[in-house]
Structure formats: C-alpha cells, structure tokens
Phi, psi and omega in degrees: 000131179285153178293135176282126186259153169062040174270115183261172178277061178202184178260021174231125177208176184235150176237121180288144182242160177291164178299322182274065182213138177226111178299319183297320179294320179290327177295319177299319178297314182295335182271012188292341179232129176284353182259012176298135185244356183259352173200165175223155180242121180226124178052047177065025177234140180260135177236130176206158177270139176228133175271118181231123185056235180255026185226146173254121183254148168263124185245131175252129181238127178216182179207120175283334174215180185272005184256352177202151177261142174257132181241135180220152179245087182295145176079005181243122182268321180285140179294137181282144178298148182302320180298318181293323175299319178298322179294319177296314180298319181294323176300314181296319178300318179290316182302315181269003179051049186284344184267005176266129176277108184275354183304314178299324179294317180293324177295320177298317187288338183306323183246015180266125185295337181269319189269340186303314184294307180296327179292319177294322183289325186240032183308132181096351177291137177249155175288089185298122191269174171232089189300329183277127184297314181297317178298318181296314180293318180299318179296321177296318179294316180300325184276358182294123171062027173222167180280166186297323181299314181288329177299319177295324177296316178296321179297317179298317179299318180294314182295312183284341178277324187230357179271180176243157177226160173235143182260136179214123178052041175082004180243151176263131176241121189265149170252146178296143181304141179284146178300330179298328178285311183294326182297335183268359184273166171245167179302324181299331180293344182266006187308315183287347179288335182054049173243166185295154178302320181300314180297320177299316180296319180297315181298316180296315181298315179297316179301318180295319178296322179291317179297323181282352180081010180282334182233112182221159176297321183299315180296320181290322179288336180271003178296155184301318179199184185296326180292322178293320178294320177299318180296321177300318182287319183288351172286344181276133181299128179097353179247109175262186182302322181295309181297319180300311181291328175299314179294320179295328177288307194271335183248312185271347176063035173286115184295336182265006175299137189209098177283074191295338181269007183292130181296321179297321177299316180297316181294321181290323177293322175300319180297313182291320183282349180054050179251163181282330183237158179289149180293150176283167178298323179297320179293321179295317178300320179295313181295325187276356178303325181286348183266007186313125182087353179230021184301323182295317179289324177300315179297315183298317179292324178290321175303321186299337179293341188268352180210000000 
C-alpha cells in the first residue's frame, strides 16, 4: 500500500495521482448513466456516502488539476480522525485504481492495432473499481443478460429497497445494501424489485456465503493465480465465467482477468477492426496474446468505446 500523502488536520486534504491519470476522463466514465444511485456529479465534483468505522461520511472529490484529487467532507464540522482519513483515502485510491502503474500498458498499446485508438482517445482513464466484494458480485449478477440501462434500474431498486441513506444539505446519499441484510431475505421480499427469481436467489446465496466467511476478498486475493480465483468464484451458484472475470477486474484488480465472451468486448473490437462481423473467440485469443498481463485494462478501454 502506498503512503497516503498530504493529509492535514482538517476535513480537506489532497491525494496525489500518477502522471498517467485524467480526472476529466474518469469523470466522463462515471457520468455515463443518469440513473446512478450511489454517487452524484455536480459541477465537476463527485459526492458519495462512505461508511467508515461507525460513521457514514459524505465525501466530495474534485480536482483543480490532473495531478491531485481534492477531498472534502461537506456538512461535517468536527475534524476526522487520521485513521478514518486514511480509510477514505484508501477507498478513493482503490476506486480510481491509483496504485497501478499504467506506463507499461500504454507502451504496449502504442503499437497494438486494437488498443492504440482507445488508449489515445481516453488517455488517463482508470479501471474504475468496485471495492466492496458483495457490491461487485451483485452488480455482475444484476447485469446478466440485460442491457446496461435496465441493470442501473435494478440496482436503484435494490439500493433504495434494502440499503441505507444519510441526508446532507437536503439530499439523500445511499449506501449499497449490506450482505447481512440481503442474507436474511427471501425471494418474496424482492417482489417489488421486479427481477427474475434466479437473480434473487443468487443475490441471497452470495450474501449468505459472505456473511458466513466462505467467500472473502482475502481468499480470492490469496489464490494461486487468476484462473484459480476464477474457479473459486464460478463454484458459487449464479456466478459464471463472465461475472467471475468482471469481479476479478473491478474488485480484486487481477490484471489478467479477461471476460472474453463479453458481447460488448466483441462489438468494440468489431468497431476498431472495421469489420462486418464480430470477431470469433479464436480471433480474440490471437489478438489478445500481446495483451498478456493487461487483459483487464484492454477490455476496460475497449468497453469505453461503446458509451
């Protein structure tokens, strides 16, 4: 873990970012859906609720320049403890993937016929993460076999149905439902969510495994390699290879995670290659050999072309 820099004795501090970082590009990515319910963007500033210790904080993230993030805690008068500031900073570092050195990926992409265009177009974009394991898996399950717009609708229903919120300056800021809450539910409790019975069962099952300690970030991070971690996840009911690799990309930060069967990946490669038909899996495997160790970032940049 890198040292958190520039934490002052106040509720305003800064987090230094790598050279290969663009706040504006990441902000554009975060703004891709008007139905996002876990944060909002106002005047180039991000606002979201974070649970730290026994307190829920409202965090404002902005950037006066592209080399550092400014963090503020609106509505809070008492100075935050140094440990809690560190927890907030570490969450932000993980969310923006600030501890990954992207220079080797960019050097690789310079001469890659598939990656050169998206990397030039979105330089500084980070693989925006989902630090919480349950939230990452739930988002993967919600998005199975539906379009992104409807996935956001289901997420909002789930969050507002079973999550908690904190009010600040007249606005509600929501937290993703805790697995302890979802683990105690039945399928009937999800009736107003209007999602399939299978998805309800999968969410409950995953929540129960997390509550029981059977499924943890630590166990997945301690796996021998990305394939071993994928196998651990696909043993869970409702998690197939696509969802497993999505979670490994966005939450566990496995650089070689690769949802190779993803329709969006196929469509974006078709777009870059300017072909009439989508590439076959064999063609994708051939093209991606040069991306070894960077498959997750290659996928993320190619996805970005679609929205």
